[in-house]
C-alpha atoms as one frame of an Amber mdcrd trajectory, in Angstrom:
protein
   0.000   0.000   0.000   1.150   3.520  -0.751   0.496   6.556   1.378  -0.830
   8.388  -1.660  -2.398   7.525  -4.994   0.504   8.635  -7.197   4.054   7.301
  -7.457   5.760  10.494  -8.604   9.160   8.833  -9.078   7.982   6.186 -11.556
   8.060   8.735 -14.396  11.830   8.225 -14.518  11.557   4.701 -15.955   8.674
   5.224 -18.393  11.017   5.925 -21.310  12.309   2.346 -20.969   8.903   0.888
 -21.826   8.516   0.619 -25.597   5.349   0.346 -27.724   4.101  -3.078 -28.830
   5.793  -4.884 -25.923   4.339  -7.289 -23.384   4.733  -6.189 -19.792   3.425
  -6.624 -16.272   3.114  -4.459 -13.208   3.322  -6.226  -9.847   1.618  -4.004
  -7.282  -0.922  -1.764  -9.004  -2.619   0.092  -6.173  -4.806   2.844  -7.736
  -3.449   2.176 -11.226  -1.908   5.571 -11.873   1.510   4.223 -12.860  -0.406
   1.544 -14.777  -2.064   4.257 -16.837   1.317   5.661 -17.851   2.419   2.165
 -18.897  -0.818   1.835 -20.868  -0.122   5.123 -22.649   3.135   3.616 -23.969
   0.868   1.458 -26.210   1.908  -2.033 -25.084   0.852  -5.102 -27.032  -0.394
  -6.441 -23.710  -0.236  -5.232 -20.131  -0.875  -7.408 -17.070  -1.867  -5.565
 -13.895  -1.328  -7.797 -10.863  -2.409  -6.960  -7.311  -4.320  -8.934  -4.655
  -6.044  -5.806  -3.315  -6.216  -7.656  -0.020  -4.968  -7.448   3.552  -3.907
 -11.109   3.531  -0.379 -10.688   2.081   0.481  -8.241   4.871  -0.137 -10.797
   7.604   3.103 -12.307   8.855   5.277 -10.134   6.625   8.692  -8.947   7.765
   7.956  -5.462   6.454   5.546  -4.525   9.264   4.064  -5.931  12.393   0.329
  -6.376  11.743  -0.761  -3.735  14.283   1.851  -1.319  12.935   0.505  -1.817
   9.416  -3.078  -1.084  10.495  -1.986   1.990  12.427   0.300   3.375   9.729
  -2.292   3.291   6.959  -5.427   4.104   8.968  -5.341   7.673   7.653  -5.410
   6.334   4.087  -8.170   3.772   4.563 -10.246   5.659   7.123 -10.157   2.665
   9.451  -7.781   0.776  11.719  -9.575  -2.566  11.459  -8.996  -5.473   9.083
 -12.570  -5.253   7.793 -12.196  -1.534   7.148  -8.958  -2.061   5.260 -10.494
  -4.800   3.103 -13.478  -2.609   2.283 -11.061   0.078   1.123  -9.085  -2.419
  -0.977 -12.316  -3.609  -2.611 -13.119  -0.042  -3.588  -9.664   0.490  -5.083
  -9.902  -2.744  -7.073 -13.338  -1.849  -8.427 -12.044   1.537  -9.533  -9.003
   0.044 -11.312 -11.045  -2.715 -12.938 -13.629  -0.233 -14.220 -10.875   2.030
 -15.531  -9.070  -0.625 -17.587 -11.863  -3.078 -18.427 -12.675  -1.423 -21.789
  -9.184  -2.145 -23.169  -8.525  -5.545 -24.750  -4.762  -5.204 -24.329  -5.001
  -4.878 -20.526  -5.700  -7.759 -18.136  -6.425  -6.861 -14.513  -5.606  -9.805
 -12.258  -6.701  -9.770  -8.636  -4.169 -12.243  -7.293  -0.819 -12.437  -5.572
   2.391 -12.179  -7.544   3.103 -15.838  -6.702  -0.188 -16.850  -8.314   0.549
 -14.755 -11.387   4.002 -16.208 -11.931   2.803 -19.757 -11.328  -0.012 -19.411
 -13.854   1.726 -17.347 -16.525   1.905 -19.315 -19.780   2.754 -16.625 -22.318
   5.809 -16.414 -24.571   7.693 -14.275 -22.077   7.651 -10.692 -20.922   9.589
  -7.829 -22.472   9.499  -5.979 -19.159   8.098  -6.147 -15.658   7.716  -3.500
 -12.967   8.120  -4.938  -9.460   6.394  -2.829  -6.807   4.283  -5.259  -4.789
   5.293  -6.465  -1.355   8.279  -4.632   0.102   9.206  -7.439   2.475  12.685
  -8.802   1.755  11.602 -12.422   1.244   8.784 -11.594  -1.163  10.791  -9.075
  -3.197  13.475 -11.718  -3.691  10.869 -14.282  -4.777   9.317 -11.762  -7.182
  12.687 -10.996  -8.756  13.573 -14.674  -9.147  10.169 -15.461 -10.635  10.369
 -12.465 -12.959  13.717 -13.642 -14.283  12.197 -17.008 -15.228   9.569 -15.487
 -17.530  11.571 -12.648 -19.086  12.576 -12.659 -22.729  16.329 -12.433 -23.401
  17.281  -8.771 -23.208  14.139  -7.968 -21.222  13.937  -5.468 -18.385  13.187
  -5.999 -14.728  12.166  -2.580 -13.441  11.192  -1.652  -9.925  10.567   0.866
  -7.196  11.913   1.746  -3.728  15.580   0.773  -4.191  17.839   2.482  -1.634
  14.976   4.569  -0.295  16.253   6.050   2.957  14.597   7.851   5.801  11.894
   6.887   8.251   9.644   5.141   5.744  12.399   3.556   3.662  12.113   0.033
   2.294  15.304  -1.766   3.399  13.870  -5.145   2.401  13.746  -4.040  -1.235
  17.377  -2.937  -1.276  18.577  -6.107   0.455  16.664  -8.362  -1.942  17.776
  -6.492  -5.064  21.429  -6.514  -3.994  21.353 -10.259  -3.282  19.614 -10.942
  -6.598  22.234  -8.937  -8.497  25.094 -10.723  -6.776  23.633 -14.189  -7.313
  23.010 -13.706 -11.041  25.967 -11.385 -11.718  23.667  -8.709 -13.094  24.067
  -4.939 -13.138  21.667  -2.259 -12.059  20.925   1.232 -13.286  19.164   3.730
 -11.065  16.652   6.283 -12.267  15.098   9.142 -10.371  15.320   8.702  -6.613
  14.375   5.041  -6.086  13.620   3.459  -9.482  15.819   0.670 -10.796  16.505
  -1.152 -14.057  18.024  -4.617 -14.444  18.577  -5.882 -17.989  18.333  -9.622
 -18.535  21.215 -11.010 -20.612  20.529 -11.864 -24.250
């Protein structure tokens, strides 16, 4: 979940997304970054988000009570039921927004479910901005690598974001992933990243 509806830093990686490509966004939220991806005229765009409180339970990113407290101002509630009601509203808004377009598929599921069920020819690019817990970011990166076309791009958010609300799990997972696969990273804007898959 984001504190606001707009990821202002994502504009720094939009030039990397080319027309007539197949891509996916993991972690859609209100769909505002999704809209900018859509405007790049992709051949197909998968929008993946569970819009659910369930993935936040037992995560290393937050304690459950801390999560409810932190985002109560966003959702208008500090209860699980209130959060889920808010998520349902966000999903309905995103689904209604993109439903008219045949080249966009909105998938209300976890990233694990998406990767497990994906049976396409491979992605040209993926934007990883779902869970920020170290373990899940690492799983998302590994799974993304398996379905990328040679020369494809793994893009993402929140790398080396400092300060009180930083996402250290993202940085740790990305760094380990790079080391394991001997890949290089390029940074864009404040916290955007680009990893090119070898040809």
